[in-house]
C-alpha positions in Angstrom: -46.5 28.1 -13.9 -46.7 25.3 -11.4 -44.6 23.1 -13.7 -42.0 25.8 -13.9 -42.0 26.0 -10.1 -41.6 22.2 -9.8 -38.7 22.3 -12.3 -37.0 25.0 -10.3 -37.4 23.1 -7.1 -36.1 19.9 -8.7 -33.0 21.8 -10.0 -32.4 23.2 -6.5 -32.7 19.7 -4.9 -30.3 18.2 -7.5 -27.8 20.9 -6.5 -28.2 20.0 -2.8 -28.1 16.3 -3.4 -26.4 15.7 -6.8 -26.5 12.4 -8.6 -22.7 11.9 -8.1 -20.2 13.5 -5.7 -18.9 15.8 -8.5 -15.5 16.0 -6.8 -14.1 19.0 -8.6 -17.2 21.0 -7.8 -17.0 19.9 -4.2 -13.4 20.9 -3.8 -14.1 24.3 -5.4 -17.1 24.9 -3.1 -15.0 24.0 0.0 -12.2 26.3 -1.2 -14.6 29.1 -1.8 -15.9 28.7 1.7 -12.5 29.9 3.1 -12.4 33.4 4.6 -10.5 36.0 2.6 -7.6 36.5 5.0 -5.5 34.8 7.7 -6.9 31.4 6.8 -5.5 28.4 5.0 -7.0 25.1 4.0 -4.0 22.7 4.5 -5.6 19.4 3.5 -8.9 17.9 2.3 -9.3 14.1 2.6 -12.2 12.0 1.3 -13.2 8.7 2.8 -14.8 5.7 1.2 -18.4 6.4 0.2 -21.1 4.3 1.9 -24.9 3.9 1.6 -27.1 5.4 4.3 -30.8 6.2 4.4 -31.2 5.6 0.6 -28.3 7.9 -0.4 -24.6 7.7 -0.7 -22.5 9.5 2.0 -18.8 10.3 1.7 -16.7 11.2 4.8 -14.7 14.5 4.4 -11.9 15.7 6.7 -10.6 19.3 6.3 -7.5 20.6 8.1 -7.3 24.3 8.4 -5.1 27.0 10.1 -6.2 30.5 10.9 -7.9 32.8 13.4 -10.7 31.4 15.5 -13.1 33.9 13.9 -12.1 32.7 10.5 -12.7 29.1 11.6 -16.2 30.0 12.7 -16.8 31.8 9.4 -15.5 28.8 7.4 -17.8 26.4 9.3 -20.8 28.7 8.7 -19.9 28.9 5.0 -19.6 25.2 4.5 -22.9 24.7 6.2 -24.4 27.3 3.8 -23.0 25.6 0.6 -25.5 24.7 -2.0 -24.9 21.0 -1.5 -25.7 19.2 1.7 -22.6 19.1 4.0 -23.1 17.8 7.5 -20.4 18.7 10.1 -20.0 15.9 12.6 -16.9 16.9 14.5 -14.5 19.9 15.0 -11.2 19.7 16.9 -9.3 22.9 17.7 -5.9 23.6 19.2 -3.4 26.5 19.3 -1.3 26.5 16.2 1.9 27.2 18.1 3.1 29.3 15.2 1.3 32.7 15.4 -0.8 33.8 18.3 -3.9 33.6 18.3 -4.1 31.3 15.3 -5.6 27.8 15.7 -5.3 24.5 13.9 -8.6 22.8 13.3 -9.8 19.5 11.8 -13.4 19.7 10.5 -15.0 16.3 9.9 -18.3 15.6 8.2 -19.9 14.1 5.2 -21.3 15.1 1.8 -24.1 13.2 0.0 -25.1 12.1 -3.4 -27.9 10.0 -5.0 -25.6 7.4 -6.6 -22.0 8.0 -5.6 
């Protein structure tokens, strides 16, 4: 039974810190983190991966438009993804299109074992 528990824990850790960035899965997970209404992910940019603390890190920048509550839900959702996603910076400004919508840039990083 302890081997089964160890195998389960290993599988969970491989999900949190995969061997590669698995870009299509990452884009899907970010998209699924979007609130159901009044929220749009306008752009996702990926930076050049770099090695840090024995793992590979890849910068991620996400531009979104929507209500402030939706933005908070989105940040909470990406922090709850199965993979490790560290949010480093969030900038928010009024959208100028529809009150009270905001435009936000969420910057952070995702990690993998090998890149």
